[in-house]
PyMOL Python script that loads the backbone (N, CA, C, O; Angstrom):
from pymol import cmd

cmd.read_pdbstr("""\
ATOM      1  N   MET A   1      30.609   8.095  26.826  1.00  0.00           N
ATOM      2  CA  MET A   1      30.287   7.088  25.786  1.00  0.00           C
ATOM      3  C   MET A   1      28.962   7.344  25.549  1.00  0.00           C
ATOM      4  O   MET A   1      28.256   7.349  26.558  1.00  0.00           O
ATOM      5  N   ILE A   2      28.365   7.582  24.383  1.00  0.00           N
ATOM      6  CA  ILE A   2      26.724   7.357  24.641  1.00  0.00           C
ATOM      7  C   ILE A   2      26.595   5.789  24.393  1.00  0.00           C
ATOM      8  O   ILE A   2      27.387   5.297  23.589  1.00  0.00           O
ATOM      9  N   ASN A   3      25.887   5.160  24.867  1.00  0.00           N
ATOM     10  CA  ASN A   3      25.501   4.075  24.448  1.00  0.00           C
ATOM     11  C   ASN A   3      24.196   3.676  22.833  1.00  0.00           C
ATOM     12  O   ASN A   3      22.969   3.626  22.918  1.00  0.00           O
ATOM     13  N   THR A   4      24.945   3.487  21.708  1.00  0.00           N
ATOM     14  CA  THR A   4      24.048   4.418  20.744  1.00  0.00           C
ATOM     15  C   THR A   4      22.972   3.157  20.444  1.00  0.00           C
ATOM     16  O   THR A   4      22.069   3.374  19.637  1.00  0.00           O
ATOM     17  N   GLU A   5      23.091   1.531  21.248  1.00  0.00           N
ATOM     18  CA  GLU A   5      22.712   0.538  21.309  1.00  0.00           C
ATOM     19  C   GLU A   5      20.813   1.013  21.629  1.00  0.00           C
ATOM     20  O   GLU A   5      19.896   0.468  21.014  1.00  0.00           O
ATOM     21  N   ARG A   6      20.601   2.126  22.718  1.00  0.00           N
ATOM     22  CA  ARG A   6      19.720   2.378  23.087  1.00  0.00           C
ATOM     23  C   ARG A   6      19.046   3.866  22.396  1.00  0.00           C
ATOM     24  O   ARG A   6      17.994   4.470  22.603  1.00  0.00           O
ATOM     25  N   ILE A   7      19.666   3.991  21.914  1.00  0.00           N
ATOM     26  CA  ILE A   7      19.246   5.632  20.977  1.00  0.00           C
ATOM     27  C   ILE A   7      17.904   5.243  20.088  1.00  0.00           C
ATOM     28  O   ILE A   7      18.090   4.413  19.199  1.00  0.00           O
ATOM     29  N   ARG A   8      16.631   5.748  20.245  1.00  0.00           N
ATOM     30  CA  ARG A   8      15.548   5.181  19.371  1.00  0.00           C
ATOM     31  C   ARG A   8      15.583   6.422  18.317  1.00  0.00           C
ATOM     32  O   ARG A   8      15.646   7.534  18.842  1.00  0.00           O
ATOM     33  N   ARG A   9      15.556   6.380  17.143  1.00  0.00           N
ATOM     34  CA  ARG A   9      15.205   7.259  16.148  1.00  0.00           C
ATOM     35  C   ARG A   9      13.863   7.136  15.655  1.00  0.00           C
ATOM     36  O   ARG A   9      13.598   5.978  15.332  1.00  0.00           O
ATOM     37  N   ASN A  10      13.001   7.901  15.507  1.00  0.00           N
ATOM     38  CA  ASN A  10      12.021   7.849  14.897  1.00  0.00           C
ATOM     39  C   ASN A  10      11.123   8.930  13.988  1.00  0.00           C
ATOM     40  O   ASN A  10       9.937   8.856  13.667  1.00  0.00           O
ATOM     41  N   ILE A  11      11.943   9.780  13.743  1.00  0.00           N
ATOM     42  CA  ILE A  11      11.936  11.158  12.671  1.00  0.00           C
ATOM     43  C   ILE A  11      12.173  10.802  11.161  1.00  0.00           C
ATOM     44  O   ILE A  11      13.311  10.420  10.887  1.00  0.00           O
ATOM     45  N   ILE A  12      11.484  10.855  10.397  1.00  0.00           N
ATOM     46  CA  ILE A  12      11.913  10.754   9.105  1.00  0.00           C
ATOM     47  C   ILE A  12      11.767  11.978   8.619  1.00  0.00           C
ATOM     48  O   ILE A  12      10.647  12.481   8.707  1.00  0.00           O
ATOM     49  N   THR A  13      12.861  12.743   7.994  1.00  0.00           N
ATOM     50  CA  THR A  13      12.640  13.927   7.158  1.00  0.00           C
ATOM     51  C   THR A  13      12.760  14.335   5.548  1.00  0.00           C
ATOM     52  O   THR A  13      13.868  14.106   5.061  1.00  0.00           O
ATOM     53  N   ILE A  14      12.027  14.757   4.896  1.00  0.00           N
ATOM     54  CA  ILE A  14      12.204  15.008   3.623  1.00  0.00           C
ATOM     55  C   ILE A  14      11.872  16.302   2.960  1.00  0.00           C
ATOM     56  O   ILE A  14      11.004  17.059   3.394  1.00  0.00           O
ATOM     57  N   GLY A  15      12.674  16.560   1.767  1.00  0.00           N
ATOM     58  CA  GLY A  15      12.635  17.951   1.537  1.00  0.00           C
ATOM     59  C   GLY A  15      12.707  17.753  -0.259  1.00  0.00           C
ATOM     60  O   GLY A  15      13.306  16.877  -0.883  1.00  0.00           O
ATOM     61  N   ALA A  16      11.936  18.814  -0.754  1.00  0.00           N
ATOM     62  CA  ALA A  16      11.739  18.699  -2.091  1.00  0.00           C
ATOM     63  C   ALA A  16      11.707  20.059  -2.673  1.00  0.00           C
ATOM     64  O   ALA A  16      11.562  21.070  -1.986  1.00  0.00           O
ATOM     65  N   SER A  17      11.885  20.055  -4.306  1.00  0.00           N
ATOM     66  CA  SER A  17      11.419  21.504  -4.344  1.00  0.00           C
ATOM     67  C   SER A  17      10.152  21.897  -4.992  1.00  0.00           C
ATOM     68  O   SER A  17       9.238  21.347  -4.377  1.00  0.00           O
ATOM     69  N   ALA A  18       9.590  22.787  -6.209  1.00  0.00           N
ATOM     70  CA  ALA A  18       8.187  22.839  -6.029  1.00  0.00           C
ATOM     71  C   ALA A  18       7.380  21.843  -7.113  1.00  0.00           C
ATOM     72  O   ALA A  18       6.167  21.644  -7.181  1.00  0.00           O
ATOM     73  N   GLY A  19       8.618  21.201  -8.062  1.00  0.00           N
ATOM     74  CA  GLY A  19       8.146  20.201  -8.698  1.00  0.00           C
ATOM     75  C   GLY A  19       7.751  18.677  -8.127  1.00  0.00           C
ATOM     76  O   GLY A  19       7.266  17.827  -8.875  1.00  0.00           O
ATOM     77  N   GLY A  20       8.088  18.378  -6.343  1.00  0.00           N
ATOM     78  CA  GLY A  20       8.243  17.313  -6.170  1.00  0.00           C
ATOM     79  C   GLY A  20       7.034  16.807  -5.895  1.00  0.00           C
ATOM     80  O   GLY A  20       7.030  15.624  -5.554  1.00  0.00           O
ATOM     81  N   VAL A  21       5.806  17.476  -5.955  1.00  0.00           N
ATOM     82  CA  VAL A  21       4.604  17.449  -5.177  1.00  0.00           C
ATOM     83  C   VAL A  21       4.517  15.799  -5.619  1.00  0.00           C
ATOM     84  O   VAL A  21       4.278  14.976  -4.736  1.00  0.00           O
ATOM     85  N   GLU A  22       4.693  15.427  -6.817  1.00  0.00           N
ATOM     86  CA  GLU A  22       3.919  14.430  -7.600  1.00  0.00           C
ATOM     87  C   GLU A  22       4.809  13.202  -6.951  1.00  0.00           C
ATOM     88  O   GLU A  22       4.385  12.046  -6.943  1.00  0.00           O
ATOM     89  N   ALA A  23       6.253  13.630  -6.338  1.00  0.00           N
ATOM     90  CA  ALA A  23       6.956  12.247  -6.112  1.00  0.00           C
ATOM     91  C   ALA A  23       6.917  12.188  -5.044  1.00  0.00           C
ATOM     92  O   ALA A  23       7.170  11.107  -4.512  1.00  0.00           O
ATOM     93  N   LEU A  24       6.614  13.215  -4.331  1.00  0.00           N
ATOM     94  CA  LEU A  24       6.167  13.180  -2.741  1.00  0.00           C
ATOM     95  C   LEU A  24       4.690  12.208  -2.370  1.00  0.00           C
ATOM     96  O   LEU A  24       4.431  11.372  -1.505  1.00  0.00           O
ATOM     97  N   GLY A  25       3.963  12.780  -3.452  1.00  0.00           N
ATOM     98  CA  GLY A  25       2.219  11.672  -3.185  1.00  0.00           C
ATOM     99  C   GLY A  25       2.452  10.319  -3.526  1.00  0.00           C
ATOM    100  O   GLY A  25       1.777   9.350  -3.179  1.00  0.00           O
ATOM    101  N   PHE A  26       3.986  10.342  -4.599  1.00  0.00           N
ATOM    102  CA  PHE A  26       3.717   8.665  -4.609  1.00  0.00           C
ATOM    103  C   PHE A  26       4.524   7.711  -3.488  1.00  0.00           C
ATOM    104  O   PHE A  26       4.247   6.554  -3.170  1.00  0.00           O
ATOM    105  N   LEU A  27       5.523   8.495  -3.032  1.00  0.00           N
ATOM    106  CA  LEU A  27       6.325   7.949  -2.091  1.00  0.00           C
ATOM    107  C   LEU A  27       5.441   7.712  -0.286  1.00  0.00           C
ATOM    108  O   LEU A  27       5.587   6.810   0.538  1.00  0.00           O
ATOM    109  N   PHE A  28       4.651   8.830  -0.259  1.00  0.00           N
ATOM    110  CA  PHE A  28       3.426   8.455   0.489  1.00  0.00           C
ATOM    111  C   PHE A  28       2.589   7.815   0.541  1.00  0.00           C
ATOM    112  O   PHE A  28       1.872   7.529   1.500  1.00  0.00           O
ATOM    113  N   SER A  29       2.547   7.266  -1.257  1.00  0.00           N
ATOM    114  CA  SER A  29       1.145   6.359  -0.921  1.00  0.00           C
ATOM    115  C   SER A  29       1.666   4.983  -0.601  1.00  0.00           C
ATOM    116  O   SER A  29       0.867   4.055  -0.476  1.00  0.00           O
ATOM    117  N   LEU A  30       3.001   4.792  -0.458  1.00  0.00           N
ATOM    118  CA  LEU A  30       3.686   3.456  -0.429  1.00  0.00           C
ATOM    119  C   LEU A  30       3.478   2.892   1.287  1.00  0.00           C
ATOM    120  O   LEU A  30       3.415   1.732   1.695  1.00  0.00           O
ATOM    121  N   LEU A  31       3.401   4.250   2.095  1.00  0.00           N
ATOM    122  CA  LEU A  31       3.455   4.284   3.318  1.00  0.00           C
ATOM    123  C   LEU A  31       2.566   3.498   4.131  1.00  0.00           C
ATOM    124  O   LEU A  31       1.359   3.533   3.888  1.00  0.00           O
ATOM    125  N   PRO A  32       3.056   2.738   5.143  1.00  0.00           N
ATOM    126  CA  PRO A  32       1.272   1.973   5.653  1.00  0.00           C
ATOM    127  C   PRO A  32       0.965   2.875   6.692  1.00  0.00           C
ATOM    128  O   PRO A  32       1.823   3.509   7.306  1.00  0.00           O
ATOM    129  N   ARG A  33      -0.611   2.959   6.959  1.00  0.00           N
ATOM    130  CA  ARG A  33      -1.384   3.612   7.794  1.00  0.00           C
ATOM    131  C   ARG A  33      -0.720   3.991   9.269  1.00  0.00           C
ATOM    132  O   ARG A  33      -0.688   5.033   9.924  1.00  0.00           O
ATOM    133  N   ASP A  34      -0.221   2.693   9.472  1.00  0.00           N
ATOM    134  CA  ASP A  34       0.346   3.426  10.811  1.00  0.00           C
ATOM    135  C   ASP A  34       1.873   3.204  10.962  1.00  0.00           C
ATOM    136  O   ASP A  34       2.357   2.484  11.835  1.00  0.00           O
ATOM    137  N   VAL A  35       2.610   3.905  10.008  1.00  0.00           N
ATOM    138  CA  VAL A  35       4.039   4.038   9.946  1.00  0.00           C
ATOM    139  C   VAL A  35       4.566   4.347  11.598  1.00  0.00           C
ATOM    140  O   VAL A  35       3.864   4.840  12.481  1.00  0.00           O
ATOM    141  N   PRO A  36       5.914   3.933  11.715  1.00  0.00           N
ATOM    142  CA  PRO A  36       5.887   4.429  13.042  1.00  0.00           C
ATOM    143  C   PRO A  36       7.116   5.276  13.480  1.00  0.00           C
ATOM    144  O   PRO A  36       8.035   5.059  14.270  1.00  0.00           O
ATOM    145  N   ALA A  37       6.776   6.368  12.640  1.00  0.00           N
ATOM    146  CA  ALA A  37       7.715   7.266  12.670  1.00  0.00           C
ATOM    147  C   ALA A  37       7.160   8.241  12.224  1.00  0.00           C
ATOM    148  O   ALA A  37       6.204   8.129  11.457  1.00  0.00           O
ATOM    149  N   ALA A  38       7.904  10.028  12.822  1.00  0.00           N
ATOM    150  CA  ALA A  38       7.036  11.281  12.083  1.00  0.00           C
ATOM    151  C   ALA A  38       7.589  11.131  11.495  1.00  0.00           C
ATOM    152  O   ALA A  38       8.549  10.363  11.546  1.00  0.00           O
ATOM    153  N   ILE A  39       7.054  12.173  10.168  1.00  0.00           N
ATOM    154  CA  ILE A  39       7.403  12.654   8.946  1.00  0.00           C
ATOM    155  C   ILE A  39       7.287  13.808   8.697  1.00  0.00           C
ATOM    156  O   ILE A  39       6.240  14.319   8.301  1.00  0.00           O
ATOM    157  N   ALA A  40       8.657  14.572   8.946  1.00  0.00           N
ATOM    158  CA  ALA A  40       8.481  15.916   8.586  1.00  0.00           C
ATOM    159  C   ALA A  40       8.942  16.302   7.276  1.00  0.00           C
ATOM    160  O   ALA A  40      10.073  15.876   7.039  1.00  0.00           O
ATOM    161  N   MET A  41       8.430  16.958   6.380  1.00  0.00           N
ATOM    162  CA  MET A  41       8.564  17.033   4.766  1.00  0.00           C
ATOM    163  C   MET A  41       8.526  19.249   4.727  1.00  0.00           C
ATOM    164  O   MET A  41       8.066  20.152   5.426  1.00  0.00           O
ATOM    165  N   VAL A  42       9.277  19.115   3.527  1.00  0.00           N
ATOM    166  CA  VAL A  42      10.022  20.523   3.640  1.00  0.00           C
ATOM    167  C   VAL A  42       9.617  21.214   2.325  1.00  0.00           C
ATOM    168  O   VAL A  42      10.622  21.726   1.832  1.00  0.00           O
ATOM    169  N   LEU A  43       8.753  21.376   1.733  1.00  0.00           N
ATOM    170  CA  LEU A  43       8.468  22.069   0.379  1.00  0.00           C
ATOM    171  C   LEU A  43       8.789  23.196   0.163  1.00  0.00           C
ATOM    172  O   LEU A  43       8.347  24.080   0.896  1.00  0.00           O
ATOM    173  N   HIS A  44       9.866  23.581  -1.170  1.00  0.00           N
ATOM    174  CA  HIS A  44       9.800  24.654  -1.475  1.00  0.00           C
ATOM    175  C   HIS A  44       8.587  25.154  -2.257  1.00  0.00           C
ATOM    176  O   HIS A  44       8.481  24.492  -3.289  1.00  0.00           O
ATOM    177  N   ARG A  45       7.584  26.129  -2.136  1.00  0.00           N
ATOM    178  CA  ARG A  45       6.506  26.584  -2.526  1.00  0.00           C
ATOM    179  C   ARG A  45       6.265  27.725  -2.778  1.00  0.00           C
ATOM    180  O   ARG A  45       6.886  28.440  -1.992  1.00  0.00           O
ATOM    181  N   SER A  46       5.458  28.508  -3.737  1.00  0.00           N
ATOM    182  CA  SER A  46       5.391  29.901  -3.502  1.00  0.00           C
ATOM    183  C   SER A  46       4.804  30.381  -2.250  1.00  0.00           C
ATOM    184  O   SER A  46       4.084  29.669  -1.549  1.00  0.00           O
ATOM    185  N   PRO A  47       5.206  31.949  -1.888  1.00  0.00           N
ATOM    186  CA  PRO A  47       4.825  32.192  -0.341  1.00  0.00           C
ATOM    187  C   PRO A  47       3.351  33.310  -0.349  1.00  0.00           C
ATOM    188  O   PRO A  47       2.951  34.189   0.415  1.00  0.00           O
ATOM    189  N   VAL A  48       2.887  32.755  -1.563  1.00  0.00           N
ATOM    190  CA  VAL A  48       1.454  33.110  -1.637  1.00  0.00           C
ATOM    191  C   VAL A  48       0.612  32.150  -1.795  1.00  0.00           C
ATOM    192  O   VAL A  48      -0.563  32.425  -2.040  1.00  0.00           O
ATOM    193  N   SER A  49       1.114  30.594  -1.668  1.00  0.00           N
ATOM    194  CA  SER A  49      -0.065  29.652  -1.727  1.00  0.00           C
ATOM    195  C   SER A  49      -0.723  29.538  -0.889  1.00  0.00           C
ATOM    196  O   SER A  49      -0.442  29.862   0.265  1.00  0.00           O
ATOM    197  N   GLU A  50      -2.015  28.930  -1.359  1.00  0.00           N
ATOM    198  CA  GLU A  50      -3.176  28.864  -0.686  1.00  0.00           C
ATOM    199  C   GLU A  50      -2.774  27.700   0.716  1.00  0.00           C
ATOM    200  O   GLU A  50      -3.798  27.781   1.395  1.00  0.00           O
ATOM    201  N   GLY A  51      -2.296  27.198   1.081  1.00  0.00           N
ATOM    202  CA  GLY A  51      -2.105  26.143   1.542  1.00  0.00           C
ATOM    203  C   GLY A  51      -3.179  24.633   1.704  1.00  0.00           C
ATOM    204  O   GLY A  51      -3.575  23.964   2.658  1.00  0.00           O
ATOM    205  N   ARG A  52      -3.345  24.580   0.285  1.00  0.00           N
ATOM    206  CA  ARG A  52      -4.028  23.179   0.012  1.00  0.00           C
ATOM    207  C   ARG A  52      -2.513  21.599  -0.302  1.00  0.00           C
ATOM    208  O   ARG A  52      -2.344  20.721  -1.148  1.00  0.00           O
ATOM    209  N   LEU A  53      -2.173  21.817   0.290  1.00  0.00           N
ATOM    210  CA  LEU A  53      -0.662  20.728   0.161  1.00  0.00           C
ATOM    211  C   LEU A  53      -1.469  19.643   1.193  1.00  0.00           C
ATOM    212  O   LEU A  53      -1.924  18.610   0.703  1.00  0.00           O
ATOM    213  N   ALA A  54      -1.575  19.835   2.184  1.00  0.00           N
ATOM    214  CA  ALA A  54      -2.201  19.196   2.751  1.00  0.00           C
ATOM    215  C   ALA A  54      -3.037  17.457   2.260  1.00  0.00           C
ATOM    216  O   ALA A  54      -2.901  16.240   2.139  1.00  0.00           O
ATOM    217  N   ARG A  55      -4.104  18.899   2.124  1.00  0.00           N
ATOM    218  CA  ARG A  55      -5.145  18.037   1.696  1.00  0.00           C
ATOM    219  C   ARG A  55      -5.226  17.191   0.251  1.00  0.00           C
ATOM    220  O   ARG A  55      -5.997  16.271  -0.021  1.00  0.00           O
ATOM    221  N   VAL A  56      -4.206  17.781  -0.575  1.00  0.00           N
ATOM    222  CA  VAL A  56      -3.459  17.284  -1.945  1.00  0.00           C
ATOM    223  C   VAL A  56      -2.537  15.864  -1.526  1.00  0.00           C
ATOM    224  O   VAL A  56      -2.494  14.752  -2.052  1.00  0.00           O
ATOM    225  N   LEU A  57      -1.946  16.352  -0.526  1.00  0.00           N
ATOM    226  CA  LEU A  57      -1.432  14.708   0.011  1.00  0.00           C
ATOM    227  C   LEU A  57      -1.790  13.602   0.155  1.00  0.00           C
ATOM    228  O   LEU A  57      -1.416  12.541  -0.346  1.00  0.00           O
ATOM    229  N   SER A  58      -3.042  14.022   1.334  1.00  0.00           N
ATOM    230  CA  SER A  58      -3.658  13.499   2.003  1.00  0.00           C
ATOM    231  C   SER A  58      -4.568  12.616   0.967  1.00  0.00           C
ATOM    232  O   SER A  58      -5.099  11.562   1.318  1.00  0.00           O
ATOM    233  N   ARG A  59      -4.680  13.123  -0.250  1.00  0.00           N
ATOM    234  CA  ARG A  59      -5.275  11.706  -1.213  1.00  0.00           C
ATOM    235  C   ARG A  59      -4.779  10.593  -1.646  1.00  0.00           C
ATOM    236  O   ARG A  59      -5.370   9.609  -2.092  1.00  0.00           O
ATOM    237  N   ARG A  60      -3.599  10.794  -1.491  1.00  0.00           N
ATOM    238  CA  ARG A  60      -2.004  10.007  -1.819  1.00  0.00           C
ATOM    239  C   ARG A  60      -2.087   8.557  -0.693  1.00  0.00           C
ATOM    240  O   ARG A  60      -2.067   7.377  -1.046  1.00  0.00           O
ATOM    241  N   THR A  61      -2.170   9.020   0.525  1.00  0.00           N
ATOM    242  CA  THR A  61      -2.103   8.195   1.148  1.00  0.00           C
ATOM    243  C   THR A  61      -2.544   7.932   2.486  1.00  0.00           C
ATOM    244  O   THR A  61      -2.844   8.957   3.098  1.00  0.00           O
ATOM    245  N   LEU A  62      -2.665   6.917   3.084  1.00  0.00           N
ATOM    246  CA  LEU A  62      -3.587   6.569   4.555  1.00  0.00           C
ATOM    247  C   LEU A  62      -2.870   7.290   5.899  1.00  0.00           C
ATOM    248  O   LEU A  62      -3.460   7.241   6.979  1.00  0.00           O
ATOM    249  N   VAL A  63      -1.758   7.861   5.794  1.00  0.00           N
ATOM    250  CA  VAL A  63      -1.358   8.478   6.732  1.00  0.00           C
ATOM    251  C   VAL A  63      -1.814   9.811   6.813  1.00  0.00           C
ATOM    252  O   VAL A  63      -2.124  10.357   5.754  1.00  0.00           O
ATOM    253  N   ARG A  64      -1.930  10.535   8.038  1.00  0.00           N
ATOM    254  CA  ARG A  64      -2.649  11.721   8.050  1.00  0.00           C
ATOM    255  C   ARG A  64      -1.337  12.770   7.982  1.00  0.00           C
ATOM    256  O   ARG A  64      -0.226  12.755   8.513  1.00  0.00           O
ATOM    257  N   VAL A  65      -1.949  13.591   7.161  1.00  0.00           N
ATOM    258  CA  VAL A  65      -0.887  14.676   6.482  1.00  0.00           C
ATOM    259  C   VAL A  65      -1.400  16.169   7.422  1.00  0.00           C
ATOM    260  O   VAL A  65      -2.578  16.497   7.276  1.00  0.00           O
ATOM    261  N   VAL A  66      -0.803  16.752   8.054  1.00  0.00           N
ATOM    262  CA  VAL A  66      -1.453  18.033   8.243  1.00  0.00           C
ATOM    263  C   VAL A  66      -0.551  19.259   7.862  1.00  0.00           C
ATOM    264  O   VAL A  66       0.602  19.127   7.453  1.00  0.00           O
ATOM    265  N   GLU A  67      -1.196  20.493   8.036  1.00  0.00           N
ATOM    266  CA  GLU A  67       0.198  21.748   7.576  1.00  0.00           C
ATOM    267  C   GLU A  67       0.317  22.075   8.725  1.00  0.00           C
ATOM    268  O   GLU A  67      -0.763  22.337   9.254  1.00  0.00           O
ATOM    269  N   PRO A  68       1.605  22.226   9.662  1.00  0.00           N
ATOM    270  CA  PRO A  68       1.983  22.488  11.068  1.00  0.00           C
ATOM    271  C   PRO A  68       1.731  23.896  11.206  1.00  0.00           C
ATOM    272  O   PRO A  68       1.395  24.633  10.279  1.00  0.00           O
ATOM    273  N   VAL A  69       1.904  24.229  12.374  1.00  0.00           N
ATOM    274  CA  VAL A  69       1.540  25.452  12.588  1.00  0.00           C
ATOM    275  C   VAL A  69       2.683  25.821  13.641  1.00  0.00           C
ATOM    276  O   VAL A  69       2.891  24.852  14.372  1.00  0.00           O
ATOM    277  N   ASP A  70       3.520  26.963  13.958  1.00  0.00           N
ATOM    278  CA  ASP A  70       4.339  27.650  14.309  1.00  0.00           C
ATOM    279  C   ASP A  70       4.487  26.424  15.500  1.00  0.00           C
ATOM    280  O   ASP A  70       3.439  26.071  16.041  1.00  0.00           O
ATOM    281  N   GLY A  71       5.542  25.885  15.845  1.00  0.00           N
ATOM    282  CA  GLY A  71       5.893  25.276  17.391  1.00  0.00           C
ATOM    283  C   GLY A  71       5.293  24.286  17.576  1.00  0.00           C
ATOM    284  O   GLY A  71       5.773  23.843  18.619  1.00  0.00           O
ATOM    285  N   GLU A  72       4.364  23.476  17.165  1.00  0.00           N
ATOM    286  CA  GLU A  72       3.694  22.095  16.818  1.00  0.00           C
ATOM    287  C   GLU A  72       4.572  21.532  17.032  1.00  0.00           C
ATOM    288  O   GLU A  72       5.672  21.884  16.607  1.00  0.00           O
ATOM    289  N   PRO A  73       4.356  20.258  17.903  1.00  0.00           N
ATOM    290  CA  PRO A  73       5.611  19.285  17.828  1.00  0.00           C
ATOM    291  C   PRO A  73       5.074  18.113  16.912  1.00  0.00           C
ATOM    292  O   PRO A  73       3.913  17.886  16.574  1.00  0.00           O
ATOM    293  N   PHE A  74       6.529  17.258  16.522  1.00  0.00           N
ATOM    294  CA  PHE A  74       6.589  16.364  15.501  1.00  0.00           C
ATOM    295  C   PHE A  74       5.150  15.108  16.161  1.00  0.00           C
ATOM    296  O   PHE A  74       5.114  15.018  17.388  1.00  0.00           O
ATOM    297  N   GLU A  75       4.601  14.660  15.749  1.00  0.00           N
ATOM    298  CA  GLU A  75       3.511  13.255  15.447  1.00  0.00           C
ATOM    299  C   GLU A  75       3.917  12.018  15.269  1.00  0.00           C
ATOM    300  O   GLU A  75       3.873  11.745  14.069  1.00  0.00           O
ATOM    301  N   VAL A  76       4.401  10.897  16.097  1.00  0.00           N
ATOM    302  CA  VAL A  76       4.508   9.630  15.284  1.00  0.00           C
ATOM    303  C   VAL A  76       3.071   9.198  14.215  1.00  0.00           C
ATOM    304  O   VAL A  76       1.906   9.009  14.567  1.00  0.00           O
ATOM    305  N   GLY A  77       3.510   9.153  13.208  1.00  0.00           N
ATOM    306  CA  GLY A  77       2.162   8.338  12.384  1.00  0.00           C
ATOM    307  C   GLY A  77       1.271   9.699  11.861  1.00  0.00           C
ATOM    308  O   GLY A  77       0.054   9.824  11.724  1.00  0.00           O
ATOM    309  N   ALA A  78       2.352  10.639  11.634  1.00  0.00           N
ATOM    310  CA  ALA A  78       1.716  11.942  10.667  1.00  0.00           C
ATOM    311  C   ALA A  78       2.707  12.509   9.685  1.00  0.00           C
ATOM    312  O   ALA A  78       3.927  12.453   9.841  1.00  0.00           O
ATOM    313  N   ILE A  79       2.308  12.865   9.025  1.00  0.00           N
ATOM    314  CA  ILE A  79       3.576  13.716   7.737  1.00  0.00           C
ATOM    315  C   ILE A  79       3.082  15.193   8.293  1.00  0.00           C
ATOM    316  O   ILE A  79       3.566  16.223   7.822  1.00  0.00           O
TER     317      ILE A  79
END
""", "prot")
cmd.dss("prot")
cmd.show_as("cartoon", "prot")
cmd.util.cbc("prot")
cmd.orient("prot")
């Protein structure tokens, strides 16, 4: 049996469709700079997107927003 009292979860996952950028920006604007979790966001977007999403969302939050590369680990305190 697993002792669930000792399991610590510190990751938040969020998904949205292409129209969700504004809602994500609002949600992220409410987060404290030192959010005690890694935030994984998946957004449906065009495959020919220029990759400006991190820059756009960074304007709305104090939390660091990064566009990850394949294999990069999650980081607490970042989106």
